[in-house]
N, C-alpha and C positions, 0 to 999 in steps of 0.2 A: 340709668337715666336720671334717677334722683340726684346722684353725685355730680352730674353734669349741669344741675340747675333746672332741669325740666320738672314742671309740676306733675306729680303722679298721684293717681287715686286708685285704690284697690276696691273693686266692686264685685258683688256676687255675679258670676257669669250667667246664672239662670235668669236674673232680673233683666240683664241686657238682652238675652235671647228672647224673652217674652216681649220686651219693648220692640225688637225687630219684627217679631211675628205679628204684633198688633198693627204694624205699618203695612202688612200684607204685601211685602216686596217679593216679586217673583224671581228677580235676578239675585243670585247668590255668588258673589265674587269677593275677593279680598278688598277690592276698592269700595264696593257697596257696603261691606261690613265695616270698613274703616269710617266711612261717612256716617253710618248708623250709630256706631259707638261714639263718634264725636258729637252727634246730635243728642244722644242720650246724656252725655256729660254737660252739654249746654242747657238742656231742658230740666234736668234733675239736679238737686243739690247734693253733689257727691263730695264727701270729705277728702281733704288732702291726706296723703300717706304720711304717717309719722314713723320715722326710723327708730328702731330699738337701740338703746344704748348697749354697750358691750356687756354690762352686768345683766340687763334684761334678756339679751340674746343668750347668754350663758345659762341663766336660770331656765329659759325656755327649752334649751337643749337638754338640761338635766331633768326637767320635768318629763320630757318626751322619752328619755332613757328610762326613767323610773316607771313610766306607764308601760313601756315595752317589757320591762322586767316583771311587772305585776301580771301582765297578760301571759308571759311565759310561765310564771309560777302557777297561775290558775290552770293553764293547759297541762302542765306536768302533774298537778294534783288530780285533775280529771282523768288523766291517763292511768295513774296509780289506782284510783278508785275503780276504773273500768277493769284493770288487770286483776284486782282483788275479787271483783264480782265474777269474772270469768273463772278464776282459780276456784272460787267457792262453788260455782256451777259444775265445774269438772269434778270436784270432790263429791258433790251430791250424786252426780251421774255414776262415778266410780263406786260409791257406797251402794247405790241402787243395783248396779250390775253384779257386784259381789254378793249381795243378798240374794238376787235371783239365781246366781250361779250355785250358791250353797243349797238353795231349795232344789235346783235341778240335780245336783249331785246326790242329795238325800233321796230324791225320788228314783234316781237311777240305780241305787243299791238293791232295790227289790227286783231288778230285771236279771240279775245273775250275770253269767259270762257273755250273754248275747249283747249286753250293753257296752258300748265303747265309751270309756271315760276320757274326759278332756281334762288335762292337768298341765 
């Protein structure tokens, strides 16, 4: 629309929604929404949309890409930390059960042939 010469404004949809709710309109159709948005534009000082230059647009894309890479890096680090923690917990459990098994085997030696050994 901007390229065709139509004046365009970008406004927070929540503020328009609150404006429409304040009017207490019971009818909710596309036509009534269009009228309410138009009235919002007339009554409020809405800034005109400024088009980004090619350089600004490219920087914005690069910034968003960098942001997504940082989030991916953080998620990967958290996953590695979680796996290390799980691995450590498993080692502790294994150590605990090995210690208990050794104790069990030592106690079992006194029972003679009637004791079934687990190996």
